N, C-alpha and C positions, 0 to 999 in steps of 0.2 A: 520468468524476468520477476525480480522483487520492483516494484513501483517505490519510488523514495516517498519515506513517511511523513507524516504530518509533524510538526513540532508542536510542542505542548503550549499551553497558554498558561500564565502566572500560575492558576490553580491545579496544574498537573492534569488537566483534561486533554485528549488528543484534538484535541480540536485544529539599420545602415541608414544611414542619413537618407533623404529623399534621392531618388534616382529619376532617371528619364520616363521610365516606365509606369503606368498606373497599374494598382491592385488590378489582377485578373483572377477570377474563380477558379481553382484547379478542377479538374475534370471528377465528376461523380464515378464513384466504382460501386457496382450494385451486386450483391449476393447472387441474385437470380441470373445474372450474366454469365457466371462462371463454366468455363470449359476447359477439359483436361489439356494438359501442355502437349501439343501434337509431337513432343521428342522425349526419351528416356535418357538419362545421362548415369549410365552404370557407373562409370568411373570418372573420378575428378583428380587430376594430378597438377599440383600446384607447386612450383619453384620460386622460391624467394631469396633475392639479392638485397638484405636489408641495411638501412640507412636512415638516419633520423631525418634528412631532408630529401634523399631520392632514395625509394624503394623499387626496384624492379622485378614485377609479378611476370611470371610465365605460366599459363593456364593452359591444359590439355585436356578436352572434355570428349569422353568417349560415348558417341550417341547413336540411337537407333530409333526407329519410328516406333511410336506409342499406339499399339492396337486398339487401346481405349477412346482414342483421341480420332476427330476427323482428319485425313491425311491432308498434308500442306507440305510443300516444298521450303516453307519460309522456317527460316531458325533468328529469331528475335532473343536477342541477348541484351538485359537491361544492364544500364550504365548510369553513373552520376557524377558528371564533371570529369570523365575519363577521356583519354585520348590512346588509342590503339596505335603503336608503332610497328607493330608486325602482326598480321594475319594469315594463316594457312589452315587448308584443309586436306587431310591425308598425305600429308608430308611437302605438299606444294602450294605456293603463294594463292592465296582465295581470289578469285575473280568475282568482280560485281558486287562487293559488299556496299553498303550503303550506311550511314548514319542517319537515323531518322529522331531527331531531337537528342535524346542523350543515349538512346538504344542503338547498338549494332545489329544490322539485319542482313542476314546470308541466304542466299538459294541454294538449296542441297536437293537436289534431284533424285539420290539413290536412297537406299532403305538404312543402311548403317555408315557412320562417316567419324574422323579424329578430327577435332577442330583444335587449333591453338592459337593463342592471342598473347602477345606481350603488352604489358602496361608499365608505365612509370609514375609512380605518385610522392608526393610530397606530406609526409605524414606529420611534420612540424606546422604545417599550414591549417592542418585540420580542427579547428575550435568547435566545430559541430560535435566533436568526439563521437561520431558514428562512421564506421569502416575502421582502418588501420591509422592511428593517430599516435603521436609523441605524448608521454607523461612524464615531465620530470628526468628526461633522459632516456626513458624506457619507452619501448614499441607496445602497445596492446590494442585490441580490436573489440568492437562491439557491434555485432551484425544484425540484432533482431532491432527492428522488423526488416528495413530495406539497407542495411549499411553494407553488405557484401558487394552490393552493385558498385561501391565506392573504392572497392579493390581490384576488381577486372568484371569482366562483361560475362554475363551468367543469367539462366533464367532463375530469376530471384524471387522465387514464390515459395511457399512452404509445402507444396504437393511434389516438388521435383525433388527426388531422394537419389543420394549419390555416395559409394564408397570414396572416401577421399584418402592420399596420400601425399605426404608434403614433406618437401626439401627445405630447410631454412639454412642460410649462411649468413654470416656477419663477422664483424671486428671481434674477436674476442675479449679485446680487454674492455670494449664499450657493451657488449652484451654476452657475458659468460653463460647465462643462461637462456636454453632457447626450447619453448614449450609450445605443444600443439595437442590437437584432440587425439584421443587414442592411446596407443601404447608407443613408445619409442623402439624404432627397430635397428637404427644404426646411427654412428656419429662418428666425427674423424675430425682432423685440423688440417690446413692447407698454409702454413706459414703463420702469418698473424691473424687469419682469419680460422674459423670453424663452421661446422656444419651439423645438421643433426636431420634425421630422417623420422617422420611419423606415419603409422597407419592407423585408421579407424575402421574397423571390421564391419561395425553397424551402419547403413544406409541413414544418411540425415540429412535435411534439408539445409542449404547454405546460411539460415540466419544462426544454426548450432555452430557454425565455424569459428575457431578461436584461436589465437596466435599470440605470443608472449615471447618479447626479447629484452632483457635487462639485467643489470647487477643485482641480485635477488639471493636471500638465504631462506632456508626452508626448516621448518619444525617436520621432522619425518616420524611417521608409525604405522602401524601395520593394522589390519583389520582382516579376520577370518571369517568369511562368509559361511552360512548356515549349510553349504555344500563343500564347503574344503577349499575355496579359492582364497589364495591369500593376496591382499590387495596393500601395493605400497600407500600411503596418504602421504601428502606433503602439503602444508600451509606456506607460501610463499610471500615473503614482506623485504621490505628495504631493512639494511643495517640498522640494527637500533630498534627496531619495532618486534625483533623476535620472542621477547620476554613477554609480550602481551597476545602472543597466540594461543596459551595453553587452553582456555576457553573454547575458543574456535576448534580447535582439533577435538576436544574432547566432546562438544556438540555434534560434529561430525560423525565420530564413532558412535554417539547414542543415536543420531539417525537411521545409520545404517541397521543397526540394530531394531531398532524399533520399526522400520518399513518391512523387514523380514518378518517380526512377529505378530505385526497387526495386518497388514497387506500382504504379507509372502512375497515380497518383491528382494530379488537378490541382486547386488552389483554384477556388473557383466564384464568387467574389463581388469587389468592386472593393474591398474594405476589411477588414482584419484588427486587432481591438482587442484587447491585452491589458491588464486592469486589475489592480493590486496593492491587496488590502484587507488590514487589519491584523487584523478580527475576522471569520473564518472557520471554519466546522467542519471542514472537509475540507483537501485539498491545493490542489485547483483544479477548475474546472468548464467543461465543452466548450461553453457556449452557443453558439449558430451567430453567429459573425463577431465575437462578444463575449465571450471569454474572460475569467472572473473567477479571479484567482489568490489563494491566501494569499501574503503578502508573503514568505514564508520560500522560494518557490518564483520570486522574481523579481529580488530585491536580491542583488548579490554583487560584493564586489571583495576584493582580496588581504588587506587589513587587516581586513575584519568577516567574512570567509566563509571556511570551511576547501576543501579539495579535495573532500570529501564533498558540501557545500554546491553548489558548481559543479556536481558531476555530478548533483545533484538538479535544479537549476533546469534543465539541458539535458534532463533525462531527463522530468520533468513538463510542461514546454512541447512537447517531443515527444509524450507521451502525450496532451495535450488538443488539440493540432494534429491528431493523426492522427484523433483522434475525428469529423473532420469527415466523412471518409466511413465510418469503422467505429464509427457512433454516432448520426451526423446524418442524413446522405443515406440510409442506412439505420438505422432505429432497431428499439427492441425492441416486440415486439407486445404483451406485460406483462411485469411486472417479475420474473416465473420465468424470464425470458431475459436476465435481466442479462448473464451470462457471454456471450452474444453479441457485446456491445460491448465490454465491460471486459476477458474473459479475452484476446479476439482483439488491444484495443489495447494492452494490457500487452506482450504477444508483440511487436506492431510496436515498441512504445516500447525493449524489450528488444534487439531486433535492432538499432534505430537505434544505441543506444548502444554496442553492442557494436562497431558499424562507425566510431562516432567516437573511440572510444578504445581500450582493451586487450581484446579478444574474450574469452579465457581469465579473466580477471580478473573482468571483467563476468558471466560465466556463474556462476563461483563464489560472486560476490555475491548473484546471484539466488537459487542454490539454498540459500546460508545464510539468507536472509530464509524461502524457503518451509520448510525446516527448522526455523527457530526460531520460527515465527508459524502455518503451516498445518499443518504436521505435528501438532502438539499440537491444532489445533482439530479435525483429522479424528479424533483419539484420544479426545475429550472429548465431554461431554453437549450441545456445541453443536454436532457433528458433522453435515453435510448435505449433498448432491452439489451440483455445479457448477449444475446446474439443480433448484433446490428442488422438491418438491411441494407445500408448503403455509407458509405464514408469518403472523404476528400483527401483527408491525411491520416494514414493509420496510426500514427504515434500518438493523435489525440483519443485514440480509443483504449489506451492502456488507463484506464480508469476505475474508480472503485465499484461502480456497476459491474464491469467486467469480472474484476477481480473477488470483491467482499461480497456483494449481491449473488455472483454467481456460486461463491462457496455457499450461501445460504439457502440458496435454490437446492444445491446438492445435498445440503444437510437435511432439508425436510424430506427427500426420499429416503434418507438413512432411518429419520424419525418416523416414516410412516411403515417402512419394512422392516425395523428393528437391526442390530447390529450385525448379529448372524446372517440374515439372509441379504443385508446390504454388501458384506462381505462376498457372497456368492456372485451378486450382481458384478462388482469389480473384477472378480477373478473371471467371468464371464467375458467382461469388457478387455482386460489385458490379454487373455487366451486369444480371442477373436480378432484381435486388430491390432496386436504386435507386429511391427515392422509397418504399418501402413500410416497415412495420411489422412484421418477420420473427421468425423463431423460430431456436433453436437447430439444430433439425431442418433449418430451410430452409440454414443454413450447410453442414451437415454433407453434405447432398444434392449441393450445389454444389460442394463439395470432391470427393466422390465422382464426379461426373459429369465434373469436370476432369481428375482425375487417374486415373480408372480402377481406383482402388480400391473393394473391397468393405469397406465399413465399417459393416456390418450387425449383427457383433459389437462392433467399437468403441464404438458408442451406449451401451453400458452404462458406460462413463466419464461420462457426463452423467447418469446416474441413480442411479448406488450410488456412496456416501460412503464414506470410511475410505481410508487408506492401503495398498495391496498389499504384502505381505511375501513375497519372492522367495528362497526357499531355494537356495543355490548350492552344489554340490560337483563338484571335476573328480577323475577318475580317469585312470589313465592303463593303457591296455591294449593290451600288443604296440607296435607302431609308431603308436598311436592315442591322441589325448586324448578321453574321453567327459566332457562336460559335462550335467550332471543338475540341470533348475531343475523347482521347484514354488512356485505361487503360491498363497496365500490372501489373502482381504481379509476383514480383522475384521468381526466384528459392530459396528453402531453404531446410534444410539438410531432408532427404528422399522424398521430395516433387519437383522434377524438373520442373515438367510440372505443370500448373495451368491454370484454367477455369476463365472466365469473371464472377465478381460478380456484383449485382446490388450495386450502389454508388449513394445515393441521395445526390445532391448538391443544396444547397439555394444559390440562386445568383440575384445579381441587377446590372441594367445598368445605370449609370451615365450620365446625360447630363454634359458635361465638363464646359457649361457655366454657368449654372443657379447651379450647384452643387448639383442638385438633380435627383432622380429616379421616375419611374412613378410606383414602387409596387417591391415586393420580389417576385420571381419565384422559384419553385422546379422542377428540372429535375432530373431523373435517369437515368444513364448510366449503361444498363444491357449488353451491346455487347462491343465486342473490342474495337469499334470507333463509333462515331455517330455525325452528326450535327443538331444544334438545331437554328432555323431562327428567328428573332425579328424585326417586322417591325416598322415603325415609327421614323427611325432616319436619320436625314439629314446629318448628321457627325458621325463619328465613337464615339461611347460610351466609359466610363471607366469603365471595368469591375471589379465587387467585387464578388468573387465567395468563396463558401465553408463557406459561412457565419454560424456564431455560431460553426463553425466546426462541419458541419452537416455528415461529414462522415470522418472517421479515415485514410486518406488518406495522401499523400505526392503531393502536387500540384507542378507540373514542367511547369513553362510557360518564354517566353521571354517577359517582362513586361518592358516598357521604365520607366526609374528612374522619370521621371515626373510624373507618373502616380501612383507610388506609394507614392511620396510627396501629390498629389491630395488626396490619398485615407487617407493617414495617417491625413489629415487635415479635409477632410470633410464626412467620410463614417459614416452613422448613425448606422452601426452594430459595436458594441463594439468591439468585436472580430475581427471583419475584419480591423478595424482600428488598432488595434494591431497587425496583422499579416502583414499588409502593412510595419509598422515601423521595424517588425523583420525582414522581406523580404529584406526591403531599407538597413539594416545592415549588415545583413547575407550575402547577393550578394556581397557587398563592401570587407567583409571579407575573403571569399572563393576566389574573385578575387586577392586580395593582397596576400594571402598565396599562391596562385598559381603562382605569380608572371608575373600575366597577366594585369597589371596595370601600366600605363605610369603616371607619376609625375602630369601632367595636369589632368588627369581622376582622380588619387586618391583626388586631391584638391577638383574637381568637386563634386564627391562622397561625400567627408566629409562636403562640402557645404550644398548639398541637406539634410544629416542627420542632421546638425546643423539646417537649416531653418525649417524641420518638428518637430523638437524638440522642437524651439522656439515658434512655433504656439500652440504646445500642451501646454506648460507653460502658454502662454498666454490666453488660452481658458476656459473663465469664465463659460461656460456651463459644464465643468468637475468636477467631485469631485476629491478630492486628492488621494481616493482608485484608482481611473482608471486613473488618472494622474500618479501614481506611477507605473501602470503597462505598459503604453505606452513609458516611459522614460526608461522602464529595458532595458538593453542590451542582446542579445542572448547569451545563455551560450556555454562555450567551447563545451561540448558534442554536442549541437543541431548543432553547425557550423561544426565540425568534421562528423556529419552524413550526410552531405549536401556533403562531399569528398567521392569518390571511395578510396583514400589512403589517410590518413590524417598525418600530421606532427605536433603532440601536441606543441612542442615548437615554430613553427612557428605561429600558432594559437594563443597562449598566447600572442607573441610578439607583433603582430598586433591588437588583441583586446585591448590589455592594451593601445597599441600606438592610438587606435579610442578613448578610453576612456579618456586619457589623453588631446586629442584634442578637443573633445567634454566639456571636465571641463575648459579648457581654454575658448573656443570660446563662451561659455554659463556662464562665471564666474558670471558675474553681473545678469542676471536672475536667475542661480540656488541659489546665496545667498539673492536675495529677497524674493524667494520662500521660504527658509529657515527662512527667518527672520518673515516672515508672519505664515508659520507654527509654529513657536514657541512660538507665544502669545496664542495658542490654548490651554486651560487647560486639563489635564488628563481626560479622562472619556472613557468608552467602546463605546461610539456612532461612528457611521461612520465618522463623521468630525474628530473627536480626531484621531481615527484609521488612518485616511488619512494622517493626518498632520506627524504623528510619522512616517510613510511609507516614505514621501517625504523627511524628514530631513535626513534618515540615507542613502536614494537615494543619495542626495547632498552632505553627506560626503564621498560616495564611488568615485565619479567623481573627488573631490576635493584631494582625496589620491593619485590620478593616475596623476594629473595636477598642484597640488600645496601640496606635502606632510606635509611641515611645517604648512601650514594654515589650513589643515585637521587635523595634531596633535592638534593645537590650538582649533579648533572647537570641535573634537571630545572629547577632554579631558573638555571642558567648558560643552558639553553636558552630559557626564558621572558625573562630579561632582554635576550637577543639577538634576539630572534625580531624578523624583519620583515614576516611574514605571520601570519594567524589561525592555520592548522594546526598550527605550531610553536606557536605561543602556548598554543591550548587544548589541544593534546596534553602540554605540560608542567605545566599547570593539572590536567590530568585526575588525571596521576601524583601532583601534589602535595596534591591535595584528599582522596587514600587516605592520606596519610601525617602522622604527628604532628609538629610542630614550628612555628619561627617562620616557615620560608619557606614553609608553606602558608599561616599567617595573612596575611602580608604579600602574597602573589600574588594571594591572593582579593579584599582589599581593593582591590590596585591595579587588578585586572581591572575591579572595580565602577566605581572612579573613571575609570578611562580610557574607561569605554562607556556611562556612565549617561546614559539618554536613548535609548539605541539598543535598541529593544525588542526587538528579534531577538537580539542579543547577549547581551543580560540575561535571555534565556531559556535562552541556553548556559548562563552564571554558575548560572543555578537547577538545571539539569539536571545539571550536572558533580559538584556538591556531593549531590545526591539519589541519583545513581547510583554513588557513589565507595565505594571498598572500606574507608572509615574506620570504626572500631567505633563510632562515637557517630553513623552516618548518620542513625538515626530522628531521634534529637536534633536534629539540623541542620536535618530535614526540617520538624519542628515549629517551630523558629526562623523558617524560611523563609516558612512558612505566614502568620506576623504580619509579615511584611517590608511597608514600605509599597508596594513595587513589586509586590506579589503582589496578583490578583483571580480573582475566580471567573468573573467575564464575559467574558474572554478565552481561547479554547480553548487556543491556544499557550501561553499562560503557566500554564494550568492541567497540560496534557501535560508541559510542561519539568519542573515538580516531581514532579506526581503518577504520570504514566506512565514516567518516568525511574524514579521509585520503586519502582513494581511491576514495573520489568523488572531491578531489583537484589536477585538471589537472597538475597544474603546478608543484607541488610536486610528486604527482604519477609517473607522466610521466618524471621525470628526466632522463636526457640523460644517466648517468652512470648505471642506472637500478638498483639504489637503492631501489628507492621505491616499484617496483616487488617484489625484494629480500625480503622485509619487510613484504610485504602482505603474501608472500610464507611462510615463516617461522611462521606468526602467524597461517596461517591454521593448519600447521602441528603441532604447539604447543596447539591449541583450539581444534582440531579434536577428539581426546580421553575425553576431557572434554563435549564438546557441537558438537556434530555433525553437529545438523541442524544451528546453526550459524554459524561453521566454513564453511558450504559449501556455504552460502552466498555472502563470498567474493571471491570464484573463478570467478564469471562473469566478474568483471573490468579486470582481465588477460586474458579471453576467447576474447577479442575484439582485439588481436594480427594480424589478418588477414587485418583488417582495418588499421593499423598504418603503418608508414614508416618503411623499413627495417632494420634499425638499431634498434630501441625500438621494433620491430616486434619479432626478434629475441630473445632478452632479455625477452621479455614476455614469449614465446613458452618454454625457456630454466627453467625459473620459473615453468611454468605448468609441464615439464618433471620432475622435481625434485620432485616434489609433487606426480606425478602418478608413481616414481619409490618408495616410500617410502612404507615398509611393514605394512600391517594391517590399512589400512585406511577405514573409514566408509563407507557403503553404500551410504550415501549422498553426501560425498564428492568425493569418487571414481565417480560415475556417473558425477556428473558436471565436473571434471578435464577430463576425458576420452572422454566427449562429445565435450570439449571445444579444445581438442587435433585433435578431428576428427579421 
């Protein structure tokens, strides 16, 4: 499952009313308490009589005792708000069954039974979008993590694997298309209704069940697997959206081919369906053979989708397809093992996207997301290991730590083993655990056995939270360079003391005169501290470390600014070059915000940054995609992470001042770069994408240094745009400026795309994330706009998540931004608790913010916590944030 992605900031960086009951802490679920389920469910037969307001579900479970579990006559079937209208055992009415809370409990003394349960549900009333729900006249499902229990009573846990056979029937006019997991085995008509039967031969947990019924059309294609299986491929959408599905289909075919070539994984059904749904809490879901997607990650054409949207579609389609093996054929034993499937699959989709596009740019984008979202998570009250020890609400653990850090941990194994040996390890994992519900330990053991690595100490990466800090010092002794490394893992909630972890660091030592190095080295810091000696250096070299971001750590070093300028100009590792530029700017901003910068030093630092940027602009060996990354300023969030206590107001002021200064100093070069890029016609190749990237980047610098010129250029770009990337980039800049150009462009954009929900989402987000001084007032007005609704997660995120990711507005000194998010959480929680809970974390950073704002953030959290009848999702996030 792909988690919804974070909206960009203006610079392009990823960055129930009260009831009569008091909030009550949900029970804690602990990993150490795991026991196998006492019953096996060999087969599950489901019969659906479909209706928007009333759907009847008849579930028949074929049960036998689990020899791996302690014998128990008790059968506990999970439910959530369900009422059973009929319960039978072996064809006879069940005796003595009871309800224990939401669960249905039966006593079954025998060794094997067939249990049938009938329930009736109302999909139209399901605003939580979990289980079976209605979306614009269509029925669809979302069952991960615990949505299946909202459909029928079932052992809703990932280690209960069953073979599913499903019969669906409904009004043909209303639901002309009936889809489910697996292969379609039969279909027919009965008057005004029709039916279809589906069978999935591969045992799966209930969270992978999916059903879709609606009025849909499909783009259809085929793919022939490496062993000759011909697979029918369909991308199902609503009428009118079909033309925007070509990129999705091509991304699917590329994913299937890549997984065969790189991981040796072949698709295993005769049919693969993707369905686009407009109401969806997440990005997409990997249900076996029937992937359900947020429309955002399916629909794309140049007029309505940016280059980033195209990349997102390709990456998410790859992610969900790759889950067919890393998640479906091998699933999780319990939800504590979530990173088993998600961390591994994120790595797989990252490698896929890198191979499909620019490898260095993709790596930088991945690291920026990690630092912008996961690093703050690791240093805050919600920190947890990638394999948590406990939880109260599993939906809250679909986090950047489980996904993105989980991917980085597996990437480190790949780095230490090498690509060829790592492939042997993954082959061992797939062969050994196919058809099982496995654990993170099973994965690590497979990599260990396949590669020959000893990963005993490495397992600490799975159990310890926090981002390791590595202190780096380079000394020169005679003809040798001596590298001193020291690691610390900060204390996190529930984990005050940490043990050293193996940290693989790629490095190179550059000769300052020639600008070259003798080769890249890999060192592994597996102790608290260590020294590494490198001979053959008459003079002290320049150190390039953590190249390709070989370890998800924070590097702390006292490095001369001239060395950073050198690396920014000459490092042959694209990520390390980017890192030098980020370090150069971040160091200056931290010093400026801290008040430790004399005017002469400020001038010298700005001059060095401008010099390094000038070299990047003039470097003809660079393509514009990479140039755009190197010229990008560090986000305000990232700068704040480098400080023990951050003042968001001061950071914003200093960051904008530096941007303005660079825009002024480099105005001539920036505009020459813009003029060159403007001559490149639209296409989806790397050159044209790079040109569009640097054009918008130049506009953002101009907006800070010369707003009038920026407004003129941006209006020109907006009016001439023949694609969404250029049009959105220009509107992003205009949205942050005063003047008639802003008003006119925003009105034109809305009128041009009115009725296209995904593009109107952009219109909301651009205003909520803008640098305009009245952004808070704009968000308030947009909240009252007739196109805004709390019932669609995309629309809520487009306005409020974009606002929460806008440091200047969210952190307004008055605290008005914090109050707005708190109000949203309270209003949204009874409608869609899962979405509401995701808005808590921005407020949870209060301990790292200066005292005045911290007090206001804490008060907002306390107001939420004091509200009666909070959902489990929100209660857990707020209580943990308050500590």
